Structures are given as structure tokens and as C-alpha cells.
C-alpha positions in Angstrom: 94.7 69.9 117.9 96.2 72.2 115.3 94.4 75.5 115.2 95.1 78.9 113.6 93.4 82.0 114.9 93.6 85.2 112.7 93.1 88.8 113.7 93.9 92.3 112.5 91.7 92.8 109.4 89.3 95.7 108.9 88.7 98.9 107.0 91.6 101.1 105.9 91.9 104.1 103.6 93.8 103.9 100.3 97.5 104.2 101.1 97.0 103.0 104.7 98.4 100.0 106.5 97.1 97.0 108.4 98.9 94.2 110.2 97.4 90.7 110.2 98.2 88.1 112.9 98.0 84.3 112.8 98.4 82.6 116.2 99.1 78.9 116.2 98.3 76.3 118.8 98.9 72.6 118.8 102.2 72.8 117.0 105.5 74.7 117.0 105.8 77.6 114.5 109.3 76.8 113.6 108.5 73.2 112.4 106.1 74.3 109.7 105.9 76.4 106.5 103.5 79.3 106.8 101.6 81.1 104.0 99.3 84.0 103.6 96.6 83.8 100.8 93.9 86.1 99.6 90.7 85.6 97.6 88.2 88.0 96.0 84.7 87.0 95.0 84.7 85.0 91.8 88.5 84.6 91.7 90.9 81.9 92.6 92.7 82.0 95.9 96.1 83.7 95.4 99.3 83.1 97.3 100.6 86.4 98.7 103.6 85.5 100.8 105.1 82.6 102.7 107.9 81.9 105.2 109.9 78.9 106.2 109.3 78.7 109.9 112.7 77.3 110.7 115.2 79.3 108.7 113.0 82.4 108.1 113.4 82.4 104.3 110.5 84.3 102.6 108.7 84.6 99.3 106.4 87.4 98.0 104.4 87.6 94.8 105.5 90.4 92.6 102.4 92.5 93.2 103.1 92.9 96.9 106.8 92.7 97.2 108.1 95.9 98.7 104.7 96.7 100.3 104.0 93.6 102.4 106.3 92.0 105.0 105.8 88.5 106.5 107.5 87.8 109.9 107.3 85.4 112.7 107.6 85.5 116.5 108.6 82.1 117.9 107.9 83.1 121.5 104.3 84.0 120.7 103.9 81.2 118.1 102.5 83.9 115.8 103.1 84.8 112.1 102.3 88.4 110.9 101.7 90.1 107.6 102.4 93.8 107.6 100.6 95.5 104.7 101.5 99.0 103.6 100.4 101.3 100.8 97.1 99.4 100.5 94.9 99.9 97.4 91.6 98.6 96.1 93.4 95.7 94.5 94.3 94.5 98.0 90.7 94.3 99.3 90.2 90.6 99.8 89.6 87.9 102.4 93.0 87.0 103.7 93.8 83.6 105.2 96.8 82.1 106.9 97.8 78.5 106.4 100.4 76.1 107.8 102.0 73.0 106.3 104.2 70.4 108.0 106.4 70.2 105.0 108.9 72.8 106.1 110.0 73.5 102.6 106.6 74.2 101.1 107.3 77.9 100.9 110.7 77.3 99.3 109.1 75.0 96.7 106.4 77.7 96.0 103.5 75.2 96.6 99.9 76.3 96.0 97.1 76.4 98.5 96.3 72.7 98.1 99.6 71.8 99.7 98.8 73.6 103.0 97.1 71.4 105.6 95.8 73.8 108.2 93.9 77.1 107.7 92.7 80.0 109.7 89.1 81.3 109.5 89.8 84.1 107.1 90.0 87.9 107.7 88.3 90.6 105.6 90.4 93.5 104.5 88.5 96.5 103.0 90.2 99.4 101.3 87.8 102.4 100.9 88.1 106.2 100.9 
């Protein structure tokens, strides 16, 4: 059964860093597209970054490009989101997602196109 397990969230000071992990079971990382999304209360879920699991091509929304880095480890079947220079605007619930359409990231698909989701991970930015 396809399952995504997230870890790495928590409390960080402004300007600090966190690294989120999303470990997959039941399918191979390199046969899926992967995405990271975030959602604040009362707001729509926002796509943050995605990666083509096969060729490694990536996409970042303008607000995080240069601060966040998505990466993959095929041996561990895990996708990561390294987040640097965090600010209050980044304090959301982050979720990873996977989609068997390998080109979902390249096509900039929204959250409804992703088939499998992790449980969500709270990121809090506070001084």
C-alpha cells in the first residue's frame, strides 16, 4: 500500500532552518512526481516545490526560490525539503504528496492532481 510518512517539522527562530523528510513505502520514488505543499488557516493550500522523481527536474514558487531546496534520495526512498531563512510567512502546515504521473511537476499541476499525501507537518516560526 502506498504510504508517505513525514518528519522534521517544529519550532524555529526567524532566520533559522528546518529540513522536512517524506519517506515513501509501497512504490518507487523515481517512478512518481513529488510535491511539497503548505496551508495556513483560512487559506488555500499552496504548492511550494516539486520534483520529477526520475530526471530530478524541480520547480519552486517565486516566494521560496533561493531559500528552499527540494531533493531526493533514491536509496532511502525519501524526498526532502531544506528550508532556510525562515520567516513568519513560512509558518504553515507542510504536506508532501506523490503522483504516478511522472510529469505532474513539469506540468505545474495543482494539489488535486496528486494522488497520495502525507499526514502533514507543522512548521512554526517564532522569536
